[in-house]
N, C-alpha and C positions, 0 to 999 in steps of 0.2 A: 183709704182717706177716713178722716175722723169726722162723725156726724155732728151737727150742733143741737139736735135733739137727743135728750138722755131720757133714762129710765124715770118713771113718775112724773114727767112733765104733762100738762094739759094741752092737748091739741086739737084742732079742728081740721077735718077732712075738706080740701079745696078742690078735689077733683076725683072723678069716678062715680061709682054706682051710690057710694054713700056720703056724696057732697053734702056739707051742712052738719054732719054729726060731729059730736066731741066726745072725747073720751081720755083716759088716762094712759100713758105708754107703759106697757107691762114689760116688753123686752125690746132691746136693739140689736139688729145683726148688721155690724158695720161691714163685714166682708161682703155680704150680698146688698148692702145700701137699702135695707129694709127694716120696718118697725112693726111691732104687734100692739094693736090700740084696743082697749077695752070696748066690747060691744060693736066693733067695726069689722067689716068685711066676714061677718059670720056664714059659714057654709055648712050644708048638710053632708056629713060623713056616714057611710055604712061600715061598722067595725064588727070584725068577728070577736066571739067571746075570747076574753084573756084575763090575766091574772088581776089588771086593774079594774077591768069591766066585765063581771062574772057572766053578764046576760049578753053582752054585745048589743046589736040593733043600731037604731037611728041616732047619731050624735050631732049636736050643733057645736061647730069648732070655729075660733076666731083664726084666720089666716093673717101672715104679715102683708102689709102693703109697703109700697116705694114711699121712701121718706120725702121726696119732692113732691107727694100728693099732701102733705099736710103742714099746717104753720102753727107754732105756738101761741097760745091764747094769754093775752094781757088784758084783764078787766073782763070785756066782753068780745072784743075784736081781735081777730087774729094779727100777728105782727111779724115782720121779719127780723131774723136775729143776727148780730154781728158779734165778733170777738174783737177785743181790745185788751191791751195791758193796762192794769192799774198802777197806782203810785208806787207800789212795793215790788212791781215786776212780774205779778202772777197775772195769767190770763182770766179774763171775766167775760161772760155772755151778757149782751146788752140788747134792748130793744132799739132798733133802727128809728122807729117813729118817735118815742118818748126820750130816748137816752137813758132809761133807767135800767138798772142791773137786774137780771132775772135769776 
């Protein structure tokens, strides 16, 4: 299934512990139907020392959330997204509230 949310979109969390937070999409995982959002769903992980983290210790990590728990922001409000074909036959994403192309 193809998701309507893409990398670098600005989204707002509409459900869960981080409800109301906004952030930029860093990664999209279409096979798992999850997205990684900046500064959302931050968890504490204990890591052993390794090449990338010489000391190890406690690390704060952003974990993916389900894409249905977020909506794209247009202006200040979250909006639903639709997909339609434009005059040249290409697909485009648009806001269902205003009809503007995103």
